[in-house]
C-alpha positions in Angstrom: 195.5 -0.2 0.2 197.1 -3.6 0.5 196.0 -5.5 -2.5 196.4 -9.2 -3.4 196.3 -10.1 -7.1 195.7 -13.8 -6.8 196.8 -16.2 -9.6 198.5 -13.6 -11.6 202.0 -14.3 -13.1 202.0 -11.5 -15.7 202.1 -8.6 -13.2 199.7 -6.5 -15.4 197.0 -5.9 -12.8 199.5 -5.7 -10.0 201.4 -2.9 -11.8 198.2 -1.0 -12.6 197.4 -0.8 -8.9 201.0 -0.1 -7.9 201.1 2.8 -10.4 198.1 4.2 -8.4 200.2 4.1 -5.2 198.8 0.9 -3.7 200.8 -1.9 -1.9 199.9 -4.4 -4.6 201.2 -8.0 -4.7 200.7 -10.7 -7.3 200.8 -14.3 -6.2 201.1 -17.3 -8.5 202.9 -20.7 -8.7 204.7 -19.2 -11.7 207.4 -16.5 -11.5 206.3 -13.0 -12.4 207.0 -11.7 -15.9 207.2 -8.1 -14.8 209.6 -7.5 -11.9 207.8 -6.2 -8.8 206.1 -7.4 -5.7 205.4 -11.0 -6.4 204.9 -14.1 -4.1 205.7 -17.3 -6.0 203.7 -20.0 -4.4 200.3 -21.2 -3.4 197.9 -18.2 -2.9 196.0 -20.1 -0.2 199.1 -19.7 2.1 198.7 -15.9 2.0 194.9 -15.4 1.9 194.9 -14.4 5.6 197.7 -11.9 5.5 195.5 -8.8 6.1 194.6 -7.8 2.6 192.2 -4.9 2.0 191.3 -6.2 -1.5 191.8 -9.2 -3.6 191.4 -9.5 -7.3 191.6 -13.2 -8.3 192.1 -15.0 -11.6 191.7 -18.6 -10.7 192.6 -21.1 -13.4 189.6 -21.7 -15.7 190.7 -25.0 -17.4 188.1 -27.1 -15.6 185.5 -24.4 -15.2 184.9 -22.6 -18.5 182.4 -23.7 -21.1 185.1 -24.0 -23.8 186.2 -27.1 -22.0 182.8 -28.5 -21.4 183.2 -31.5 -23.7 185.9 -32.9 -21.4 184.0 -32.3 -18.1 182.7 -35.9 -17.8 186.3 -37.2 -17.8 187.6 -34.6 -15.4 185.1 -34.7 -12.5 187.9 -34.8 -9.8 189.8 -31.9 -11.4 186.6 -29.9 -11.8 185.6 -30.5 -8.1 189.0 -29.3 -7.0 188.8 -26.2 -9.3 185.3 -25.3 -7.9 186.6 -25.8 -4.3 189.6 -23.5 -5.1 187.3 -20.9 -6.6 185.0 -21.0 -3.6 187.9 -20.7 -1.1 188.9 -17.5 -2.9 185.2 -16.3 -2.9 184.9 -16.9 0.8 188.2 -15.4 1.8 188.1 -13.0 4.8 188.7 -10.0 2.7 186.2 -7.1 2.4 186.7 -6.3 -1.2 186.9 -9.1 -3.7 186.7 -9.5 -7.5 187.0 -12.9 -9.1 187.5 -13.1 -12.8 186.7 -16.1 -15.0 185.2 -16.9 -18.4 181.6 -18.0 -18.8 181.4 -21.4 -17.2 180.0 -23.7 -14.5 180.4 -21.3 -11.5 177.2 -19.6 -12.6 175.3 -22.9 -12.0 177.3 -24.2 -9.0 177.4 -21.0 -7.0 175.7 -17.9 -8.6 175.6 -15.8 -11.7 178.4 -13.2 -12.1 177.7 -9.7 -11.1 178.9 -8.5 -14.4 180.2 -9.7 -17.8 182.7 -7.4 -19.5 184.3 -7.4 -22.9 187.8 -6.1 -23.9 186.1 -3.8 -26.6 184.6 -1.9 -23.7 188.1 -1.0 -22.5 190.0 0.1 -25.6 190.7 -3.3 -27.1 189.0 -4.3 -30.3 188.5 -7.9 -29.3 185.8 -10.1 -27.9 186.3 -12.3 -24.8 183.3 -12.5 -22.5 184.8 -12.2 -19.0 182.7 -12.7 -15.8 183.2 -10.8 -12.6 182.0 -11.9 -9.2 182.2 -8.9 -6.9 182.0 -8.3 -3.1 182.3 -4.8 -1.7 183.2 -3.4 -5.2 181.1 -1.5 -7.8 180.6 -2.8 -11.3 183.3 -1.7 -13.8 182.2 1.1 -16.1 183.4 0.9 -19.7 186.2 3.4 -20.4 186.5 3.4 -24.2 184.1 1.4 -26.4 185.8 0.6 -29.6 184.8 -0.9 -33.0 186.6 -3.6 -34.9 185.7 -6.4 -32.6 187.5 -9.7 -33.3 187.7 -13.0 -31.5 191.5 -13.2 -31.5 191.7 -15.2 -28.4 189.3 -17.8 -29.7 191.2 -18.1 -32.9 194.6 -18.4 -31.3 196.5 -21.4 -32.8 197.9 -24.2 -30.6 201.2 -23.5 -29.0 203.1 -24.3 -25.8 202.3 -20.8 -24.4 198.6 -20.7 -25.6 197.1 -21.1 -22.1 199.3 -18.4 -20.7 198.5 -16.0 -23.6 194.8 -16.7 -23.4 194.8 -15.9 -19.7 196.5 -12.4 -19.9 194.4 -9.5 -18.6 194.0 -6.7 -21.1 195.8 -3.5 -20.1 192.6 -1.4 -20.5 190.7 -3.7 -18.1 193.6 -3.7 -15.6 193.7 0.1 -15.8 189.9 0.4 -15.3 190.1 -1.8 -12.2 193.0 0.2 -10.7 191.3 3.5 -11.5 187.7 2.6 -10.5 188.5 0.4 -7.5 191.2 2.7 -6.0 190.5 4.1 -2.5 189.2 7.5 -3.5 186.7 6.2 -6.0 185.6 3.4 -3.6 185.0 6.0 -0.9 182.7 7.9 -3.2 180.9 4.7 -4.2 180.4 3.7 -0.5 179.2 7.2 0.5 176.6 7.1 -2.4 175.0 4.0 -0.8 175.2 5.4 2.8 173.3 8.5 2.0 
């Protein structure tokens, strides 16, 4: 499958899908941190390039509840963030997953299809992550672990804090690539056609 990983500079999810044999491309305004198929630029310029699937990680700065205390002073930025999110959600791509923390999208559009945690996918940490899905099944936990800690929440201020907080956990990336690969999706679709 030809897969767009929108708003990803790290290359973590892109490489998980590439390792499964997919033609996966990340796209972000930042350069990629892992060499590979990467489009540096505005993802809106490549949305209509014939993708089979898109997994999107739109910036959450003006959308997530952790920034709610600043919402009243950033209404223009929040409006633009919602519009960007909705442009991704309404893209002409059959299979879409959009990831974002708990935030205002649940009120402005709809509730997420699923909320996952890193501790469900081999990482002993807490970070509630919402998934809005189209044409894709819910992710099934792969390895529920103990020792859950809010490491991301406790991260001290730094110049890279935003980038570090937005990284996708490898266990989640691997679950997406494994469970949303073509063979597994075909099984999922056949199940609902029978």
